[in-house]
Jmol script that loads the backbone (N, CA, C; Angstrom):
load data "model"
ATOM      1  N   MET A   1     -48.204 122.137 317.977  1.00  0.00           N
ATOM      2  CA  MET A   1     -49.292 122.666 317.448  1.00  0.00           C
ATOM      3  C   MET A   1     -48.794 123.535 316.244  1.00  0.00           C
ATOM      4  N   ARG A   2     -49.624 123.353 314.926  1.00  0.00           N
ATOM      5  CA  ARG A   2     -49.466 123.867 313.739  1.00  0.00           C
ATOM      6  C   ARG A   2     -50.286 125.573 313.787  1.00  0.00           C
ATOM      7  N   ALA A   3     -51.406 125.533 314.123  1.00  0.00           N
ATOM      8  CA  ALA A   3     -52.296 126.587 313.968  1.00  0.00           C
ATOM      9  C   ALA A   3     -53.192 126.716 315.103  1.00  0.00           C
ATOM     10  N   VAL A   4     -53.724 127.819 315.551  1.00  0.00           N
ATOM     11  CA  VAL A   4     -54.789 128.363 316.327  1.00  0.00           C
ATOM     12  C   VAL A   4     -55.546 129.474 315.653  1.00  0.00           C
ATOM     13  N   ARG A   5     -56.863 129.386 315.500  1.00  0.00           N
ATOM     14  CA  ARG A   5     -57.603 130.326 314.957  1.00  0.00           C
ATOM     15  C   ARG A   5     -58.929 130.631 315.787  1.00  0.00           C
ATOM     16  N   ALA A   6     -59.314 131.793 315.837  1.00  0.00           N
ATOM     17  CA  ALA A   6     -60.543 132.106 316.801  1.00  0.00           C
ATOM     18  C   ALA A   6     -61.760 131.754 315.500  1.00  0.00           C
ATOM     19  N   MET A   7     -62.675 131.192 315.896  1.00  0.00           N
ATOM     20  CA  MET A   7     -63.961 131.088 314.796  1.00  0.00           C
ATOM     21  C   MET A   7     -64.960 131.828 315.277  1.00  0.00           C
ATOM     22  N   LYS A   8     -65.366 132.121 316.644  1.00  0.00           N
ATOM     23  CA  LYS A   8     -66.394 132.591 317.391  1.00  0.00           C
ATOM     24  C   LYS A   8     -66.108 133.288 318.670  1.00  0.00           C
ATOM     25  N   GLU A   9     -66.611 134.378 319.158  1.00  0.00           N
ATOM     26  CA  GLU A   9     -66.440 134.897 320.500  1.00  0.00           C
ATOM     27  C   GLU A   9     -67.543 135.413 320.987  1.00  0.00           C
ATOM     28  N   SER A  10     -68.281 135.133 322.036  1.00  0.00           N
ATOM     29  CA  SER A  10     -69.393 135.560 322.811  1.00  0.00           C
ATOM     30  C   SER A  10     -69.424 135.307 324.177  1.00  0.00           C
ATOM     31  N   ARG A  11     -69.574 136.363 324.945  1.00  0.00           N
ATOM     32  CA  ARG A  11     -69.982 136.548 326.353  1.00  0.00           C
ATOM     33  C   ARG A  11     -68.602 136.003 327.196  1.00  0.00           C
ATOM     34  N   GLY A  12     -67.451 136.278 326.696  1.00  0.00           N
ATOM     35  CA  GLY A  12     -66.582 135.881 327.258  1.00  0.00           C
ATOM     36  C   GLY A  12     -65.994 134.345 327.042  1.00  0.00           C
ATOM     37  N   LYS A  13     -66.630 133.699 326.219  1.00  0.00           N
ATOM     38  CA  LYS A  13     -66.165 132.592 325.544  1.00  0.00           C
ATOM     39  C   LYS A  13     -65.771 132.469 324.085  1.00  0.00           C
ATOM     40  N   SER A  14     -64.745 131.579 323.831  1.00  0.00           N
ATOM     41  CA  SER A  14     -64.273 131.544 322.223  1.00  0.00           C
ATOM     42  C   SER A  14     -64.475 130.129 321.842  1.00  0.00           C
ATOM     43  N   ILE A  15     -64.607 129.871 320.568  1.00  0.00           N
ATOM     44  CA  ILE A  15     -64.575 128.733 319.899  1.00  0.00           C
ATOM     45  C   ILE A  15     -63.324 128.939 318.856  1.00  0.00           C
ATOM     46  N   LEU A  16     -62.456 128.007 319.020  1.00  0.00           N
ATOM     47  CA  LEU A  16     -61.249 128.051 318.378  1.00  0.00           C
ATOM     48  C   LEU A  16     -60.967 126.784 317.597  1.00  0.00           C
ATOM     49  N   THR A  17     -60.269 127.083 316.569  1.00  0.00           N
ATOM     50  CA  THR A  17     -59.763 125.744 315.620  1.00  0.00           C
ATOM     51  C   THR A  17     -58.306 125.650 316.021  1.00  0.00           C
ATOM     52  N   VAL A  18     -58.037 124.398 316.442  1.00  0.00           N
ATOM     53  CA  VAL A  18     -56.763 124.084 316.764  1.00  0.00           C
ATOM     54  C   VAL A  18     -56.171 123.013 315.692  1.00  0.00           C
ATOM     55  N   ILE A  19     -55.023 123.147 314.977  1.00  0.00           N
ATOM     56  CA  ILE A  19     -54.546 122.278 314.235  1.00  0.00           C
ATOM     57  C   ILE A  19     -53.171 121.599 314.947  1.00  0.00           C
ATOM     58  N   MET A  20     -53.195 120.403 314.962  1.00  0.00           N
ATOM     59  CA  MET A  20     -52.040 119.842 315.406  1.00  0.00           C
ATOM     60  C   MET A  20     -51.523 118.690 314.454  1.00  0.00           C
ATOM     61  N   GLY A  21     -50.040 118.527 314.625  1.00  0.00           N
ATOM     62  CA  GLY A  21     -49.471 117.583 313.928  1.00  0.00           C
ATOM     63  C   GLY A  21     -49.726 116.089 314.348  1.00  0.00           C
ATOM     64  N   GLU A  22     -49.893 116.271 315.884  1.00  0.00           N
ATOM     65  CA  GLU A  22     -49.911 114.740 316.622  1.00  0.00           C
ATOM     66  C   GLU A  22     -50.305 115.277 318.030  1.00  0.00           C
ATOM     67  N   GLY A  23     -50.925 114.590 318.907  1.00  0.00           N
ATOM     68  CA  GLY A  23     -51.114 114.978 320.115  1.00  0.00           C
ATOM     69  C   GLY A  23     -52.479 114.387 320.665  1.00  0.00           C
ATOM     70  N   LYS A  24     -52.685 114.752 321.974  1.00  0.00           N
ATOM     71  CA  LYS A  24     -54.075 114.208 322.516  1.00  0.00           C
ATOM     72  C   LYS A  24     -54.957 115.417 323.079  1.00  0.00           C
ATOM     73  N   LYS A  25     -56.086 115.246 323.444  1.00  0.00           N
ATOM     74  CA  LYS A  25     -56.975 116.115 323.954  1.00  0.00           C
ATOM     75  C   LYS A  25     -56.273 116.871 325.264  1.00  0.00           C
ATOM     76  N   ARG A  26     -55.639 116.021 326.192  1.00  0.00           N
ATOM     77  CA  ARG A  26     -55.234 116.502 327.281  1.00  0.00           C
ATOM     78  C   ARG A  26     -54.071 117.571 327.087  1.00  0.00           C
ATOM     79  N   GLU A  27     -53.286 117.343 326.077  1.00  0.00           N
ATOM     80  CA  GLU A  27     -52.182 118.071 325.476  1.00  0.00           C
ATOM     81  C   GLU A  27     -52.743 119.593 325.455  1.00  0.00           C
ATOM     82  N   ILE A  28     -53.914 119.576 324.775  1.00  0.00           N
ATOM     83  CA  ILE A  28     -54.388 121.056 324.239  1.00  0.00           C
ATOM     84  C   ILE A  28     -54.798 121.633 325.591  1.00  0.00           C
ATOM     85  N   ARG A  29     -55.598 120.680 326.332  1.00  0.00           N
ATOM     86  CA  ARG A  29     -56.116 121.357 327.758  1.00  0.00           C
ATOM     87  C   ARG A  29     -54.922 121.812 328.447  1.00  0.00           C
ATOM     88  N   ARG A  30     -53.777 121.196 328.575  1.00  0.00           N
ATOM     89  CA  ARG A  30     -52.310 121.561 329.337  1.00  0.00           C
ATOM     90  C   ARG A  30     -52.096 122.732 328.597  1.00  0.00           C
ATOM     91  N   ILE A  31     -51.970 123.183 327.490  1.00  0.00           N
ATOM     92  CA  ILE A  31     -51.417 124.027 326.799  1.00  0.00           C
ATOM     93  C   ILE A  31     -52.098 125.285 327.187  1.00  0.00           C
ATOM     94  N   PHE A  32     -53.722 125.375 326.910  1.00  0.00           N
ATOM     95  CA  PHE A  32     -54.582 126.374 327.392  1.00  0.00           C
ATOM     96  C   PHE A  32     -54.475 126.810 328.548  1.00  0.00           C
ATOM     97  N   SER A  33     -54.425 125.688 329.652  1.00  0.00           N
ATOM     98  CA  SER A  33     -54.152 125.835 330.832  1.00  0.00           C
ATOM     99  C   SER A  33     -53.080 126.774 331.238  1.00  0.00           C
ATOM    100  N   ALA A  34     -51.798 126.296 330.745  1.00  0.00           N
ATOM    101  CA  ALA A  34     -50.687 127.284 331.178  1.00  0.00           C
ATOM    102  C   ALA A  34     -50.835 128.781 330.657  1.00  0.00           C
ATOM    103  N   LEU A  35     -51.671 129.082 329.569  1.00  0.00           N
ATOM    104  CA  LEU A  35     -52.166 130.262 329.041  1.00  0.00           C
ATOM    105  C   LEU A  35     -53.173 131.063 330.034  1.00  0.00           C
ATOM    106  N   HIS A  36     -53.906 130.119 331.065  1.00  0.00           N
ATOM    107  CA  HIS A  36     -54.653 130.801 332.021  1.00  0.00           C
ATOM    108  C   HIS A  36     -56.306 130.786 331.233  1.00  0.00           C
ATOM    109  N   TYR A  37     -56.239 129.666 330.284  1.00  0.00           N
ATOM    110  CA  TYR A  37     -57.813 129.571 329.611  1.00  0.00           C
ATOM    111  C   TYR A  37     -58.341 128.118 330.316  1.00  0.00           C
ATOM    112  N   HIS A  38     -59.544 128.186 330.386  1.00  0.00           N
ATOM    113  CA  HIS A  38     -60.334 126.922 330.685  1.00  0.00           C
ATOM    114  C   HIS A  38     -60.918 126.303 329.563  1.00  0.00           C
ATOM    115  N   VAL A  39     -60.620 125.153 329.324  1.00  0.00           N
ATOM    116  CA  VAL A  39     -61.130 124.268 327.890  1.00  0.00           C
ATOM    117  C   VAL A  39     -62.347 123.625 328.450  1.00  0.00           C
ATOM    118  N   LEU A  40     -63.728 123.974 327.939  1.00  0.00           N
ATOM    119  CA  LEU A  40     -64.962 123.640 328.213  1.00  0.00           C
ATOM    120  C   LEU A  40     -65.260 122.176 327.484  1.00  0.00           C
ATOM    121  N   ASP A  41     -64.836 122.287 326.329  1.00  0.00           N
ATOM    122  CA  ASP A  41     -65.116 121.016 325.473  1.00  0.00           C
ATOM    123  C   ASP A  41     -64.127 121.059 324.346  1.00  0.00           C
ATOM    124  N   LEU A  42     -63.869 119.687 324.010  1.00  0.00           N
ATOM    125  CA  LEU A  42     -63.113 119.476 322.622  1.00  0.00           C
ATOM    126  C   LEU A  42     -63.765 118.693 321.735  1.00  0.00           C
ATOM    127  N   GLU A  43     -63.667 118.873 320.419  1.00  0.00           N
ATOM    128  CA  GLU A  43     -64.281 117.968 319.383  1.00  0.00           C
ATOM    129  C   GLU A  43     -63.078 117.311 318.255  1.00  0.00           C
ATOM    130  N   ARG A  44     -63.020 116.423 318.025  1.00  0.00           N
ATOM    131  CA  ARG A  44     -61.917 116.036 317.115  1.00  0.00           C
ATOM    132  C   ARG A  44     -62.719 116.004 315.768  1.00  0.00           C
ATOM    133  N   VAL A  45     -62.535 116.642 314.765  1.00  0.00           N
ATOM    134  CA  VAL A  45     -63.071 116.650 313.570  1.00  0.00           C
ATOM    135  C   VAL A  45     -62.580 115.828 312.294  1.00  0.00           C
ATOM    136  N   ARG A  46     -61.118 115.577 312.449  1.00  0.00           N
ATOM    137  CA  ARG A  46     -60.322 114.837 311.462  1.00  0.00           C
ATOM    138  C   ARG A  46     -59.212 114.358 312.167  1.00  0.00           C
ATOM    139  N   ILE A  47     -58.773 113.201 311.425  1.00  0.00           N
ATOM    140  CA  ILE A  47     -57.760 112.434 311.795  1.00  0.00           C
ATOM    141  C   ILE A  47     -56.928 112.210 310.563  1.00  0.00           C
ATOM    142  N   GLY A  48     -55.730 112.921 310.441  1.00  0.00           N
ATOM    143  CA  GLY A  48     -54.787 112.675 309.312  1.00  0.00           C
ATOM    144  C   GLY A  48     -55.909 113.515 308.052  1.00  0.00           C
ATOM    145  N   ARG A  49     -56.179 112.633 306.936  1.00  0.00           N
ATOM    146  CA  ARG A  49     -56.852 113.190 305.868  1.00  0.00           C
ATOM    147  C   ARG A  49     -58.301 112.773 306.115  1.00  0.00           C
ATOM    148  N   PHE A  50     -58.641 112.290 307.139  1.00  0.00           N
ATOM    149  CA  PHE A  50     -59.981 111.700 307.195  1.00  0.00           C
ATOM    150  C   PHE A  50     -60.930 112.388 308.070  1.00  0.00           C
ATOM    151  N   ARG A  51     -61.982 113.025 307.509  1.00  0.00           N
ATOM    152  CA  ARG A  51     -62.908 113.869 308.464  1.00  0.00           C
ATOM    153  C   ARG A  51     -63.931 112.737 309.115  1.00  0.00           C
ATOM    154  N   LEU A  52     -63.996 113.170 310.205  1.00  0.00           N
ATOM    155  CA  LEU A  52     -64.786 112.255 311.215  1.00  0.00           C
ATOM    156  C   LEU A  52     -66.289 112.326 310.924  1.00  0.00           C
ATOM    157  N   ASP A  53     -66.780 113.613 310.375  1.00  0.00           N
ATOM    158  CA  ASP A  53     -68.064 113.759 310.184  1.00  0.00           C
ATOM    159  C   ASP A  53     -69.121 113.525 311.156  1.00  0.00           C
ATOM    160  N   SER A  54     -70.003 112.469 311.097  1.00  0.00           N
ATOM    161  CA  SER A  54     -70.969 112.336 312.090  1.00  0.00           C
ATOM    162  C   SER A  54     -70.624 110.982 313.012  1.00  0.00           C
ATOM    163  N   LEU A  55     -69.459 110.577 313.019  1.00  0.00           N
ATOM    164  CA  LEU A  55     -69.156 109.464 313.664  1.00  0.00           C
ATOM    165  C   LEU A  55     -69.038 109.708 315.180  1.00  0.00           C
ATOM    166  N   PRO A  56     -69.789 109.129 315.849  1.00  0.00           N
ATOM    167  CA  PRO A  56     -70.139 109.395 317.433  1.00  0.00           C
ATOM    168  C   PRO A  56     -68.773 108.898 318.052  1.00  0.00           C
ATOM    169  N   GLU A  57     -68.548 109.894 319.257  1.00  0.00           N
ATOM    170  CA  GLU A  57     -67.348 109.724 320.037  1.00  0.00           C
ATOM    171  C   GLU A  57     -67.403 108.118 320.474  1.00  0.00           C
ATOM    172  N   GLY A  58     -65.964 107.661 320.486  1.00  0.00           N
ATOM    173  CA  GLY A  58     -65.803 106.207 320.888  1.00  0.00           C
ATOM    174  C   GLY A  58     -66.050 105.238 319.882  1.00  0.00           C
ATOM    175  N   ARG A  59     -66.664 105.331 318.862  1.00  0.00           N
ATOM    176  CA  ARG A  59     -67.314 104.600 317.631  1.00  0.00           C
ATOM    177  C   ARG A  59     -66.129 104.483 316.498  1.00  0.00           C
ATOM    178  N   TYR A  60     -66.262 103.543 315.621  1.00  0.00           N
ATOM    179  CA  TYR A  60     -65.141 103.364 314.547  1.00  0.00           C
ATOM    180  C   TYR A  60     -66.137 103.101 313.415  1.00  0.00           C
ATOM    181  N   ARG A  61     -65.577 103.216 312.145  1.00  0.00           N
ATOM    182  CA  ARG A  61     -66.057 102.558 311.142  1.00  0.00           C
ATOM    183  C   ARG A  61     -64.772 101.945 309.999  1.00  0.00           C
ATOM    184  N   THR A  62     -65.352 101.123 309.261  1.00  0.00           N
ATOM    185  CA  THR A  62     -64.481 100.472 308.324  1.00  0.00           C
ATOM    186  C   THR A  62     -64.057 101.574 307.148  1.00  0.00           C
ATOM    187  N   LEU A  63     -62.843 101.563 307.010  1.00  0.00           N
ATOM    188  CA  LEU A  63     -62.410 102.323 305.872  1.00  0.00           C
ATOM    189  C   LEU A  63     -62.624 101.943 304.397  1.00  0.00           C
ATOM    190  N   SER A  64     -63.072 102.618 303.622  1.00  0.00           N
ATOM    191  CA  SER A  64     -63.506 102.319 302.268  1.00  0.00           C
ATOM    192  C   SER A  64     -62.010 101.803 301.417  1.00  0.00           C
ATOM    193  N   PRO A  65     -62.147 101.156 300.370  1.00  0.00           N
ATOM    194  CA  PRO A  65     -60.911 100.953 299.629  1.00  0.00           C
ATOM    195  C   PRO A  65     -60.118 102.097 299.190  1.00  0.00           C
ATOM    196  N   ARG A  66     -60.933 103.253 298.816  1.00  0.00           N
ATOM    197  CA  ARG A  66     -60.481 104.275 298.450  1.00  0.00           C
ATOM    198  C   ARG A  66     -59.663 105.071 299.756  1.00  0.00           C
ATOM    199  N   GLU A  67     -60.324 104.984 300.512  1.00  0.00           N
ATOM    200  CA  GLU A  67     -59.531 105.542 301.961  1.00  0.00           C
ATOM    201  C   GLU A  67     -58.274 104.758 302.110  1.00  0.00           C
ATOM    202  N   ILE A  68     -58.305 103.481 302.138  1.00  0.00           N
ATOM    203  CA  ILE A  68     -57.008 102.547 302.199  1.00  0.00           C
ATOM    204  C   ILE A  68     -56.246 103.137 301.510  1.00  0.00           C
ATOM    205  N   GLY A  69     -56.582 103.207 300.175  1.00  0.00           N
ATOM    206  CA  GLY A  69     -55.470 103.559 299.200  1.00  0.00           C
ATOM    207  C   GLY A  69     -54.887 105.059 299.388  1.00  0.00           C
ATOM    208  N   GLU A  70     -55.721 105.892 299.993  1.00  0.00           N
ATOM    209  CA  GLU A  70     -54.987 107.282 300.466  1.00  0.00           C
ATOM    210  C   GLU A  70     -54.075 107.268 301.678  1.00  0.00           C
ATOM    211  N   LEU A  71     -54.295 106.202 302.498  1.00  0.00           N
ATOM    212  CA  LEU A  71     -53.620 106.062 303.550  1.00  0.00           C
ATOM    213  C   LEU A  71     -52.133 105.425 303.204  1.00  0.00           C
ATOM    214  N   LEU A  72     -52.294 104.778 302.234  1.00  0.00           N
ATOM    215  CA  LEU A  72     -50.773 103.946 301.933  1.00  0.00           C
ATOM    216  C   LEU A  72     -50.025 104.912 300.898  1.00  0.00           C
ATOM    217  N   ARG A  73     -50.917 106.026 300.542  1.00  0.00           N
ATOM    218  CA  ARG A  73     -49.982 107.160 299.655  1.00  0.00           C
ATOM    219  C   ARG A  73     -49.434 108.060 300.488  1.00  0.00           C
ATOM    220  N   PRO A  74     -48.410 108.606 300.468  1.00  0.00           N
ATOM    221  CA  PRO A  74     -47.424 109.387 301.161  1.00  0.00           C
ATOM    222  C   PRO A  74     -48.286 110.911 300.994  1.00  0.00           C
ATOM    223  N   GLU A  75     -48.239 111.412 302.358  1.00  0.00           N
ATOM    224  CA  GLU A  75     -48.655 112.768 302.383  1.00  0.00           C
ATOM    225  C   GLU A  75     -47.868 113.636 301.455  1.00  0.00           C
ATOM    226  N   PRO A  76     -48.275 114.764 300.773  1.00  0.00           N
ATOM    227  CA  PRO A  76     -47.633 115.880 300.247  1.00  0.00           C
ATOM    228  C   PRO A  76     -46.633 116.387 301.061  1.00  0.00           C
ATOM    229  N   GLU A  77     -45.543 116.937 300.720  1.00  0.00           N
ATOM    230  CA  GLU A  77     -44.705 117.779 301.779  1.00  0.00           C
ATOM    231  C   GLU A  77     -45.158 119.131 302.094  1.00  0.00           C
ATOM    232  N   ARG A  78     -45.022 119.495 303.214  1.00  0.00           N
ATOM    233  CA  ARG A  78     -45.339 120.701 303.634  1.00  0.00           C
ATOM    234  C   ARG A  78     -44.313 121.965 303.471  1.00  0.00           C
ATOM    235  N   THR A  79     -44.597 122.844 302.746  1.00  0.00           N
ATOM    236  CA  THR A  79     -43.710 124.146 302.647  1.00  0.00           C
ATOM    237  C   THR A  79     -43.918 124.915 303.645  1.00  0.00           C
ATOM    238  N   GLY A  80     -42.714 125.690 304.114  1.00  0.00           N
ATOM    239  CA  GLY A  80     -42.717 126.773 304.969  1.00  0.00           C
ATOM    240  C   GLY A  80     -42.515 125.992 306.523  1.00  0.00           C
ATOM    241  N   ALA A  81     -42.656 126.909 307.635  1.00  0.00           N
ATOM    242  CA  ALA A  81     -42.230 126.503 308.909  1.00  0.00           C
ATOM    243  C   ALA A  81     -43.351 126.010 309.734  1.00  0.00           C
TER     244      ALA A  81
END
end "model"
wireframe off; spacefill off
backbone 0.3
color backbone group
């Protein structure tokens, strides 16, 4: 997990942004369960460089030529820990 940020808090419920290098939804649920938090819902908003925007869960789309080019280009190195 790279970062966790609280986005909104109301009536004992919080909306968090979790940034992961890799992982699955169940991994997030297990981590928060170990911290005694109950996860009500998870929404993936990005995979790598690609935002999912309005793509429905379980669906896919064809990548544009520009996106394919981006995929083939190495990601910039991250600085810091």
